C-alpha positions in Angstrom: 108.5 93.2 96.0 111.9 91.6 96.0 113.2 94.0 93.3 112.4 96.9 95.6 114.1 95.3 98.6 117.2 94.6 96.6 117.4 98.2 95.4 117.1 99.2 99.1 120.0 96.9 100.0 122.2 98.2 97.1 121.8 101.7 98.5 122.4 100.5 102.1 125.0 97.7 102.3 124.2 95.2 105.0 125.8 92.1 106.5 123.7 89.0 107.5 125.0 86.3 109.7 123.9 82.6 109.2 124.1 80.6 112.4 124.3 77.2 110.5 127.2 77.7 108.2 127.7 74.1 107.1 124.1 73.6 106.0 123.9 73.1 102.2 120.8 75.4 101.8 122.6 78.1 103.7 125.7 77.7 101.6 123.7 77.8 98.4 122.1 81.0 99.4 125.4 82.5 100.6 127.1 81.7 97.3 124.2 83.2 95.4 124.3 86.4 97.5 128.0 86.6 97.0 127.6 86.5 93.2 124.7 89.0 93.3 126.8 91.4 95.4 124.0 93.4 97.2 124.2 91.6 100.6 127.2 90.3 102.5 126.8 86.9 104.2 128.8 85.9 107.3 128.9 82.2 108.0 129.2 80.7 111.5 131.1 77.4 111.9 134.4 75.6 111.8 136.3 77.1 108.9 137.4 73.8 107.4 134.0 72.2 107.9 132.2 75.1 106.2 134.7 75.1 103.3 134.4 71.3 102.9 130.6 71.4 102.9 130.7 74.2 100.3 133.1 72.2 98.1 131.0 69.1 98.4 127.9 71.1 97.2 129.8 73.0 94.6 129.1 76.4 96.2 131.5 79.2 95.6 132.0 81.0 99.0 135.6 82.1 98.4 136.2 85.4 100.2 133.2 85.2 102.5 133.8 85.7 106.2 133.6 82.4 108.2 133.7 82.9 112.0 134.3 79.9 114.3 133.1 80.4 117.9 136.0 78.2 119.1 138.7 80.4 117.6 137.0 83.9 117.5 139.6 86.5 118.5 137.0 88.7 120.3 135.5 85.9 122.4 136.7 87.3 125.7 135.0 90.6 124.9 131.9 88.7 123.7 131.7 86.8 127.0 132.1 89.9 129.1 129.4 91.6 127.1 127.0 88.6 127.4 127.6 88.4 131.2 126.6 92.1 131.5 123.5 91.5 129.3 122.4 88.5 131.4 122.7 90.6 134.6 123.8 87.9 136.9 121.7 85.1 135.4 124.7 83.4 133.8 128.3 83.1 135.0 131.2 83.8 132.6 131.8 80.1 132.3 128.1 79.5 131.4 128.2 82.3 128.8 131.4 81.0 127.2 129.8 77.6 126.9 126.6 79.0 125.4 128.6 81.0 122.9 130.1 77.8 121.5 126.7 77.3 119.9 126.0 79.0 116.6 122.7 80.5 117.7 124.1 82.4 120.7 127.4 83.3 118.9 125.5 84.6 115.9 123.2 86.7 118.0 126.1 88.2 119.8 127.7 89.1 116.5 124.6 91.2 115.8 124.6 92.7 119.3 128.2 93.7 118.9 127.6 95.2 115.4 129.7 92.7 113.5 126.6 91.9 111.5 123.3 93.9 110.9 120.9 91.0 111.0 120.6 87.2 111.6 118.9 84.3 109.9 118.7 81.0 111.7 116.4 78.0 112.0 117.5 75.7 109.1 118.4 73.2 111.8 117.6 75.1 115.1 114.1 75.2 116.4 112.1 78.5 116.5 112.7 78.6 120.3 116.4 78.2 119.9 116.5 81.2 117.5 114.1 83.4 119.5 115.6 82.7 123.0 119.0 84.2 122.4 117.4 87.2 120.6 115.3 87.9 123.7 118.2 87.5 126.1 120.8 89.4 124.2 119.4 91.7 121.5 116.2 92.2 123.5 113.0 94.1 122.7 113.1 97.6 121.2 112.3 100.5 123.5 108.5 100.8 123.8 107.9 97.2 122.7 106.2 94.9 125.3 106.5 91.7 123.4 108.0 90.0 120.4 105.5 88.9 117.7 105.7 87.7 114.2 104.0 88.1 110.8 104.1 86.3 107.5 104.3 88.2 104.2 102.1 86.4 101.7 102.8 86.9 98.0 100.7 85.8 95.0 101.7 87.6 91.8 101.4 91.3 92.5 99.2 90.7 95.5 101.0 91.1 98.9 99.3 90.5 102.3 100.5 90.5 105.9 99.3 88.1 108.6 100.1 88.2 112.3 100.8 86.7 114.7 101.0 83.1 113.4 104.1 81.8 115.1 105.1 83.3 118.4 102.3 84.3 120.8 100.1 81.3 121.6 97.4 83.5 123.0 96.9 86.8 124.9 96.6 87.0 128.6 96.7 89.9 131.0 100.1 90.5 132.7 99.6 91.1 136.4 101.9 92.3 139.2 102.3 90.5 142.6 99.3 92.3 143.9 97.1 91.1 141.0 96.9 94.4 139.3 96.9 94.4 135.5 100.0 96.0 134.2 99.5 95.1 130.5 96.2 93.8 129.3 95.7 91.1 126.8 94.0 93.6 124.5 97.0 95.9 124.6 99.2 93.0 123.6 97.0 92.1 120.6 96.9 95.8 119.7 100.7 96.0 119.7 100.8 93.0 117.4 98.5 94.8 115.0 100.5 98.0 115.0 103.8 96.2 114.5 102.4 94.0 111.7 101.2 97.1 109.9 104.7 98.6 110.2 106.2 95.5 108.7 103.6 95.5 105.9 104.7 99.0 104.9 108.3 97.8 104.5 107.1 95.5 101.8 105.2 98.2 99.9 101.7 97.4 101.5 99.5 100.3 102.4 98.0 98.5 105.4 94.3 98.1 105.8 94.1 96.1 109.1 91.3 93.7 109.8 91.1 92.5 113.4 89.7 89.0 112.9 87.1 87.2 114.9 84.1 84.9 114.6 82.0 88.0 115.1 81.5 91.1 113.0 80.6 94.3 114.8 78.8 92.6 117.7 77.2 89.7 115.9 78.8 87.3 118.3 79.4 87.4 122.0 82.1 86.1 124.3 85.5 86.8 125.9 87.3 86.3 122.6 85.1 88.8 120.8 85.7 91.3 123.6 89.4 90.8 123.3 89.5 91.7 119.6 87.0 94.6 120.0 89.0 96.1 122.9 92.3 95.6 121.0 90.8 97.4 118.0 89.9 100.4 120.1 93.4 100.5 121.5 95.0 100.4 118.0 92.7 103.3 116.9 93.8 105.3 120.0 97.5 104.6 119.7 97.8 104.7 115.9 95.0 107.0 114.7 96.6 107.3 111.3 96.1 103.6 110.7 93.2 102.2 108.7 91.9 99.5 111.1 88.6 98.0 111.9 87.1 95.1 113.9 86.0 92.9 115.2 85.2 91.2 111.9 84.9 87.8 110.3 87.2 86.9 107.4 84.6 87.2 104.7 83.7 90.7 105.9 87.4 91.5 105.7 88.0 90.4 102.1 84.6 90.6 100.3 83.4 94.2 99.5 79.8 93.1 99.2 79.8 91.2 102.6 82.1 93.7 104.3 80.1 96.8 103.5 76.8 95.0 104.2 78.0 94.0 107.7 80.3 96.9 108.4 78.9 99.9 106.3 81.3 102.7 105.8 84.3 100.9 107.0 87.6 101.8 105.1 88.8 98.2 105.8 85.9 95.9 105.5 86.1 94.2 102.1 89.5 95.7 101.3 91.8 94.3 104.1 95.4 93.3 103.3 96.7 93.0 106.8 95.1 90.4 109.0 95.4 90.1 112.7 94.4 86.8 114.3 93.1 86.5 117.9 95.5 83.7 118.8 98.2 81.5 117.2 96.0 78.5 116.4 93.8 80.4 114.0 96.7 82.4 112.7 98.8 79.4 111.9 95.9 77.6 110.3 95.0 80.7 108.3 98.3 81.4 106.7 98.8 77.8 105.8 95.4 77.6 104.1 96.3 80.7 102.1 99.7 79.0 101.2 98.5 75.5 100.4 95.1 76.2 98.9 95.3 79.9 97.9 98.6 79.7 96.0 100.3 82.3 98.1 104.1 82.1 98.8 104.6 82.5 102.6 107.7 84.4 103.9 108.3 84.3 107.6 107.9 84.2 110.4 109.3 87.7 110.5 110.0 88.7 114.1 108.8 92.0 115.3 109.7 94.1 118.4 113.4 93.3 118.6 116.3 95.8 118.5 117.7 94.2 115.4 116.3 92.0 112.6 116.5 88.3 113.6 114.4 85.8 111.7 113.6 82.2 111.8 113.5 79.7 109.0 111.4 76.6 108.7 113.5 73.5 109.1 111.8 72.2 105.9 113.0 75.3 103.9 114.9 75.1 100.7 117.7 77.2 99.4 115.3 79.6 97.5 113.4 80.3 100.8 116.7 81.0 102.6 117.8 83.4 99.8 114.5 85.3 99.9 114.3 85.4 103.7 117.9 86.7 103.7 116.8 89.6 101.6 113.7 90.3 103.7 115.7 90.1 107.0 118.5 92.4 105.8 116.0 94.9 104.4 114.5 95.3 107.8 117.9 96.5 109.2 
């Protein structure tokens, strides 16, 4: 998988901005990418502090671009752009103060085209990575929400799982009069379609299982209805997509069980893209696959934004940073 992504990046040069330029894991990844030559890192931070941290760790970052929010020569332009993007919600002074922080500054570098993608979260929380992205880069035209997926890799086997990190659950969005303007099922359906698109980037021909504690009506309840209705919406909006549900996990992965419970389904028993009904089951599910199933987990990969911006686990190591850098840039 990574060989294919690297070839893609060699053919389409990209820049990735790291919001935490003094972090040793970030510097190790940046030095490795510099040596490999297929992706250009941009480091955010005080120039002397970044260089000192690199020297301390023995990382060669000579020649890499280091941008300091406090001395950036386009800061006035950046502030003006951010004020316009925030549409009166922040004053110029508030924007300038926010842009002193690496997460906001890095996100604006992407917005202004200085970099193609962003990777943060080595020290920032997920919220501190996602919030600036929502405020500044914003959702892509046609997207109603930001979601995430994990790419799970074990040998040659590649799976996609969503949403395991962003949307806690799915509720109807209503207007002031109480009318439903975006249903919970439509939101879950959007996550499924976006996760299938992400899966394709990584060479997966998506077979999408909409997971539940019920298979084809075996269980009842509002949660089952949510998944069943979302499945119908996916089939309507993306008729080319192989998707079925609602189904239990064993029906999704075991051909014997799947075809017994869901006869004739192109997905049941053969699923490789799994959509969870809420974050709790999704987060538990991918971590079971990671810790007990021997899968490497890459993500969360954010979906629905105008540019690739991804979040690291604060417990990540330099290898994870390196691989997530490749994944993030390949989405640009």
